[in-house]
C-alpha positions in Angstrom: 84.9 98.5 112.1 86.5 100.6 109.3 89.4 101.6 111.6 90.3 97.9 112.2 90.1 97.1 108.5 92.1 100.1 107.5 94.7 99.5 110.2 95.1 95.9 109.0 95.5 97.0 105.4 98.1 99.7 106.4 100.0 97.2 108.5 100.2 94.8 105.5 101.0 97.7 103.1 103.9 98.9 105.3 105.2 95.3 105.5 105.0 94.9 101.7 106.8 98.2 101.1 109.6 97.3 103.5 110.0 93.8 102.0 110.1 95.2 98.5 112.9 97.7 99.4 116.4 96.6 98.6 119.5 98.7 98.8 123.2 97.7 98.3 122.6 94.2 99.6 120.4 95.3 102.5 116.8 94.1 102.8 114.1 95.4 105.2 111.1 94.0 107.1 108.4 95.8 109.0 106.9 93.7 111.8 103.8 95.3 113.1 100.4 93.9 114.0 97.1 95.6 113.4 96.5 96.2 117.1 99.8 98.0 117.5 99.0 100.3 114.7 95.5 101.0 116.1 96.9 101.8 119.5 99.3 104.3 117.8 96.7 106.0 115.8 94.1 106.3 118.6 96.8 107.4 121.1 98.0 110.1 118.6 94.4 111.2 118.0 93.6 111.7 121.6 97.0 113.4 122.4 96.3 115.9 119.5 92.6 116.4 120.6 93.3 116.9 124.3 96.3 119.2 123.8 94.4 121.3 121.1 97.2 120.6 118.6 100.0 121.6 120.9 101.0 117.9 121.2 101.7 117.5 117.5 105.5 117.5 118.0 105.0 114.7 120.5 102.7 112.8 118.2 105.3 113.1 115.4 108.0 111.8 117.7 105.8 108.8 118.7 105.1 108.0 115.1 108.8 108.2 114.2 109.8 106.1 117.2 107.1 103.5 116.3 108.4 103.1 112.8 112.0 102.9 113.9 111.2 100.3 116.5 109.4 98.1 114.0 111.5 98.3 110.9 114.4 95.8 110.7 117.4 95.9 108.4 118.9 92.6 107.3 122.4 92.4 105.8 125.7 94.2 106.2 126.2 97.8 105.0 129.6 98.6 103.4 130.5 101.8 105.3 134.0 101.8 103.8 132.4 102.6 100.4 131.0 105.8 101.8 133.5 108.6 101.1 133.4 112.3 100.9 134.1 113.8 97.5 137.6 115.4 97.2 136.3 117.8 94.6 136.5 121.6 95.5 133.1 123.1 95.9 132.2 126.8 95.4 130.6 128.2 98.6 128.8 131.0 96.8 126.0 128.9 95.2 127.2 129.5 91.6 126.9 125.7 91.1 123.2 125.9 91.7 122.9 128.8 89.2 124.7 126.7 86.6 122.4 123.7 87.3 119.4 125.8 86.6 121.1 127.4 83.6 120.3 130.9 84.8 123.1 132.6 82.9 124.2 136.2 83.3 121.8 139.0 84.3 
């Protein structure tokens, strides 16, 4: 009983988080039902249990694929606005030392 209540709560929570997220004119929705989330959690539990933990990479991939399949992006992204910086960068990591204000040793 607790699994069903918790899964229903998490499904609504994920939907709320997605609906509350806005970025550069994009909005998101997460369309999952409680039963779909329960099947994912139980399936992942049994995969982990029966493989003695060796199935964890497979479980992580199932979870990632589930979320990617159920999240929807609404709107148009402006890919032309994404540009690489033309500024020269130092390849020796001195910029990181300056950021932490390490100074001279």
